[in-house]
C-alpha positions in Angstrom: 131.5 -40.9 -160.5 135.0 -38.5 -160.6 137.2 -41.4 -159.1 135.9 -44.3 -160.4 135.8 -42.5 -164.5 139.7 -41.3 -163.4 141.4 -43.7 -161.3 139.2 -47.4 -162.8 138.2 -46.0 -166.3 141.3 -45.3 -167.6 143.5 -48.3 -166.6 141.1 -50.3 -168.5 141.8 -51.4 -172.1 138.3 -51.2 -173.2 135.7 -48.6 -174.1 132.3 -49.3 -170.9 129.4 -46.8 -171.5 128.5 -44.4 -168.8 125.9 -46.8 -167.1 127.9 -49.8 -167.1 130.1 -47.6 -165.3 127.5 -46.8 -162.1 126.5 -50.6 -162.2 130.2 -50.8 -161.9 130.3 -48.4 -158.9 127.2 -49.5 -157.6 128.4 -53.1 -157.7 131.8 -52.1 -155.7 130.3 -51.0 -153.6 128.1 -53.8 -152.5 130.7 -55.3 -152.1 133.4 -53.7 -150.0 131.1 -53.4 -147.8 128.9 -56.4 -147.5 132.3 -57.7 -146.5 133.6 -54.6 -144.2 129.7 -55.6 -142.2 130.7 -59.5 -142.3 133.6 -59.1 -141.0 134.9 -56.0 -138.9 134.0 -58.4 -135.5 137.3 -60.5 -136.5 138.5 -56.3 -135.7 140.0 -56.6 -132.6 137.7 -53.6 -130.9 140.6 -51.5 -129.6 141.9 -50.7 -133.3 138.8 -50.1 -134.9 136.5 -46.3 -134.6 134.1 -45.3 -136.8 132.7 -42.9 -137.7 130.8 -40.4 -139.7 132.1 -38.5 -142.0 129.3 -35.4 -141.1 131.0 -35.7 -137.6 134.5 -35.8 -139.0 133.4 -32.3 -141.2 131.5 -30.3 -138.5 133.6 -30.6 -135.8 137.3 -32.4 -136.8 139.7 -31.9 -133.9 137.1 -33.8 -131.5 136.8 -36.4 -133.8 140.1 -36.9 -134.0 140.7 -36.6 -130.6 138.0 -38.8 -130.2 139.6 -41.6 -132.1 142.9 -41.2 -130.8 141.5 -42.4 -127.4 138.8 -44.6 -128.3 142.4 -47.1 -129.9 144.8 -45.9 -127.2 146.7 -43.4 -129.5 149.5 -41.3 -127.1 150.9 -38.2 -128.5 147.5 -36.0 -128.5 148.2 -33.7 -126.7 152.4 -33.1 -128.2 150.1 -32.4 -132.0 146.8 -30.5 -130.7 148.3 -27.2 -131.5 149.8 -28.1 -134.8 146.3 -29.8 -135.7 144.2 -26.8 -135.1 146.5 -25.1 -137.7 145.3 -27.6 -140.3 142.1 -27.6 -139.3 142.3 -24.4 -140.2 143.9 -24.5 -143.6 140.7 -27.5 -144.4 138.5 -25.2 -142.8 138.7 -22.8 -146.6 138.7 -25.0 -148.4 135.4 -25.2 -150.7 134.3 -28.8 -152.0 133.6 -29.5 -155.1 130.0 -28.9 -155.8 127.5 -31.6 -157.6 124.3 -31.0 -159.5 121.8 -33.1 -157.1 121.2 -36.6 -158.3 117.7 -37.4 -159.9 114.7 -39.1 -158.7 115.5 -42.4 -160.0 119.2 -42.5 -159.3 118.1 -42.3 -155.9 115.8 -45.1 -156.3 118.7 -47.0 -157.8 121.7 -46.4 -155.1 118.9 -46.8 -152.5 118.1 -50.5 -154.1 121.2 -50.8 -154.6 122.6 -49.8 -151.1 119.8 -50.2 -149.0 121.9 -52.6 -146.4 124.3 -49.9 -145.9 121.8 -46.9 -144.8 120.4 -49.4 -142.4 123.8 -50.5 -141.4 124.3 -46.1 -140.5 120.8 -45.6 -139.4 121.5 -43.3 -142.9 117.6 -41.8 -143.9 116.5 -43.2 -147.2 114.5 -40.5 -148.1 114.3 -39.1 -151.7 115.5 -35.3 -152.3 114.4 -33.6 -154.5 
């Protein structure tokens, strides 16, 4: 929502209420991700790697090395020490904190994006 409000919402000519923003975010996400899932087979296997954000956050260096290897990108050894230094800086970054979603919001997202949760084996168990 924050990205949408700061980028998209500020560039339109007409006001739109919060509920319409939510509906638009959900709709765009479905459209983008359904298209990706339908067309990803068109991308050559040596040009695509899919990783979980959680894996990247928890093991940055290993995942980046995995990316280099998967897409046959050379030069990882040359950048590894600089990358380690940069990762040390990133590890000090404190991500924004958000209030947990209400159960109704979780249900809306699960109903709209269920295909995505299923495709990536993400849990649809609601959290309180």
